[in-house]
N, C-alpha and C positions, 0 to 999 in steps of 0.2 A: 329186352327179350327178342326183338325183331332184328337186331344188328349183331354182327360178329364182335367179339370182345376186342379185337384189334382195332376195329373202327371206332369203338367207344374210347379206347385208350388214345388214339390219335386225336379225337375231338377234345378230350380233356387236356391233352398236351398242347393242342392248338390254342385253347383258351388261356391256359396258364402262361405259355410263352408270349402270347399277344399282350396279356396284362403286364408282364415284366418289361416288354418293350415299351409300352405306354408309361410305365413307372419310370424307366430311365429317361424318356423324353420329358416327363414332368419334373424330375429333379433338375435337369438342364434348364428348362424354361423358368422354373420358379427361382432357383438359387442363382444361376449364372446370368440369366437375362433379366428377370424382374428385380431380384434383390441385389444385383450387381456385385456378387462375391467373385471378384476377378483378380485377386492377388494370386500368387503362385499356388498356395494351398487351395484356394477356390477354383483355380483353373484345373488342377488335378482332380479334386473331389467332385466338382460340379459340372465340368465340361469333358475332360478327357475320359475319366472312368465311366460316366454314364454312356458316352458315345461308344466306347469299347464294348461295354455290356450290351448295348443295343445291337452292335454289329455281330457279336458272337451269337447272341440269341437269334438274330435275324438269319444268320447262316444256318442254324439248326431248323428254324421255322420254315425256311425256304425248301427244306427237304421233304415236306409233306406232299402227298399226292393231290391232284386237282379236286378230288371228291371232298377231301378234308377242308380245303380252302372254300369250296362251294357251300358246304353245310355250315362250317364255322362262320363264314362271312354272313350267310343268311341268318343264322341264329343271332349274330351280333346286331344286324340291322333290325331284327324284330325287337331286340332289347332296347336299342336306341329309340325306336318308335314308341314303345311302351313308356320309356322314361320321359320322352317329350310329352306324351299324353298326361302322365301323372304329375308333371311339373308345369303344366299349362304352357307348353312351348319354352321350357327351360327358364321361366320367369320366377318360379318358386323352388324352394329346396325340396328334394325328394322326401317322401314321408319318413324314411328311416333316418335322414339327416336332421329332421326337425327336433328329434328328442335329444340330440347331442348338446 
């Protein structure tokens, strides 16, 4: 109610694109680095495509104005601090993950 709809849309897009960038990095780290899926299929699926996705999304992400970065990053920092508090310094599973 106190922000223009364009600002809200940019913040939602910032969060969505940031999460997809992290997802691409996670696919690379888990499958290509940790699980060592490094044959030709693994290289394409778990190295090349995630990095291409990261770069394309990063190009779009970079187009946000500085206010979106400031608010989005601040909101992300608050979330990480709350997660650290709820998991006792990342030593326990988050409450929502305990039920899985």
